[in-house]
N, C-alpha and C positions, 0 to 999 in steps of 0.2 A: 503494500500499499504505500509506504513511504518512497519508493522508488518512481511511483507514477506521480506523486504530487510535485516536484521539481519541473518536469517536462510540461505539465498541464499550467503550471504557474508562468513558466518562461513562453508559451504559446500565448496565453491571456495577456502578457505584457505587449506583447505586439500589438495590440488592438487599443493601445492607450494613445491618445492623439497628441500630436506636437504640442509643446508647451507655446506659451504667448510670448513675444518678445519682451524683456525686461531690460531697462535702463540699467546699467552697470556703473557708468561714470558720464560725469557731465562737468565741463569747465567752463562752458560759454563759447569756446573756438570748435570743440570737438565732443561727439557724444559717442559711446560705446554702447552697443545692443547685444546682449546676451540671448543665447537660444540653447535649448537643450538638442544634444547631437545622438540621440539614443541610435537610430538607424538612418541618419541622413537629413533628418527634418531640420536640422539647425542651418542648413545653408541659406546664403543671401536670397532674399526673394523681395517681392514687392511688399510684403508685409513689414519687413524689416527696415526698408527704405521709406515707408509711409511713417513710422514711429519716428526714425531718426528726423524725417522732415517736421513732423510734428515737434518735438522737442526742440529744434533749431529755430523753428517759427516763434515758439514761447520765448526765446532769448533775443529777438529781434532780427535773427539772420534769415535770409531768404532762401537758400538751398541749402540741401545736405548732401555733400559729393563722398561717395565711398572711397575709402583709402586701402581697407587692408582686412583680413580675417585671421583668427588665432585661436589655437584650441587652448582653453584656460585648464581643462583636466579631462578625463576620458568621457565624459558624457557632456560637455558645455564648449560651445563655440562662440566667440565675442566678435562683433563687427565693429570697426572702427569707421565713423563717418565724420567728415570735415564740415563744420558749419560755416558757410560762406555767405 
């Protein structure tokens, strides 16, 4: 019975939707957007671009230009945007 619990849990965990983008850092000139990266969901997308633009607009900047991405840990990806 115990041997079947782990594969069942692993299978169900694949059904969990990707997390929402989270602002991990903002200094007025740049914003970092963190996303979970369990199975490739954390890649840059229109959702992360829109969140970066929303944050940059609150600081008085007009655009958010994508600069880079980096792995923070095994399951988190961080995107850097410049606020211009």
